[in-house]
N, C-alpha and C positions, 0 to 999 in steps of 0.2 A: 104188344109191339112196343116198342123202349122210344124214349124220347128224341134219340138221335136219329132211328128211323123214320118216324114222323116227320121231324123237320127236313130229313133228306126226300121224302115224298111231296112235302109242301113245297120244296125248293125246285124239283124238278118240275112240278105243275106250274109253279109262277114263271119259271124261264119258258116256258113251253107256250104259255100264255101271252108273255109279253112278246116272244117272237112272232106269233100270229098277229098281234095286234100291231106290231110294227110294221110286219108286211103288208097288212091292210092300210093304215094309216099314211105311215111315212114314203112307201114306197109307191102307194097307190097315187099320192098326192104328187110325189116327185115326176112320176111318169106320167102323170095327167090322165087316168084312166077314168075319166068322167063319164065316158059312153059307154065301158064295159063293166062298170061295178056300179049298185045303188048310191047315190049321192050320201044318204045316210051314214054309209060306210067309210065315206072319205073325207066328208067336209070341205068338200071343194068347190064349193059356190064362189067364194072370192080368192079362192089360193094362185099363188104364181106357181110357175114351173120353175123346180131348183136346178140349177146347172149341175151335170154328172159329175164334174170334179170335186163337187160339195158332197151330195148325198151319196154316192159310192163308196168312200172310204168309211165313211159314217155308218153306213148300213153293213157293210163287211165288219167292222169293228162290234157293233151291237151282235150281230149275229155269232160272232167270236165269242164274246162274253155270256150270251143267251147259252150256246152250246157248252161252254166250259162249265157254267152253273148247274145245267140239266145233267151234264156228266157227273158232275160231284154231287148233286143230290141222288142220282141215282146209284152212285157207288154207295152213299150212306143209307138209302133203304134197303139195298139188295144184301148188304154185308151183316153178318149174322154176328150179334153181341156175345163177347166171351165172357162167360161166368167168372167172377173174382175167385181168386182161392183162398177159402177161409182160413183165417189167421190161425186158428187153433191147431190146425194140422202142421203148420210151419213150426210153431213154437214145440209141440210134441217132439217132432222130428229134431230140432236141435237140441232139445233136453238129452234125448235118444243119444245121439251123436257125442254130446258132451260126458255122458255117462260111460258111454262105450269107449271114449278117449282116454277118461280117467281109468279106465278097468286096465286098458292095456299099457299105462304108465305104473301102475301098482305092481304089474307082474313083469 
């Protein structure tokens, strides 16, 4: 696995973890889910309820950024790396073309 593929897998994993943690912490806190989830997940012992017009656009923005990051990481992780073309073959090809060009000029 190349360095870019490993970085892509890491980026996908990090974005997925951030997405899940944001759902648990921020959205759970904003919706005041004290009774439905354990308090150690939400840290809501002293939290205040946040107005919807604040947390909803922020939540959508973070989900979009996490989605784009995960998509980019997935593309990086699953795209096959192209092997570089050896330089020697290109030089030999150029030399052959030059020789062929010179031979045509002599005739």
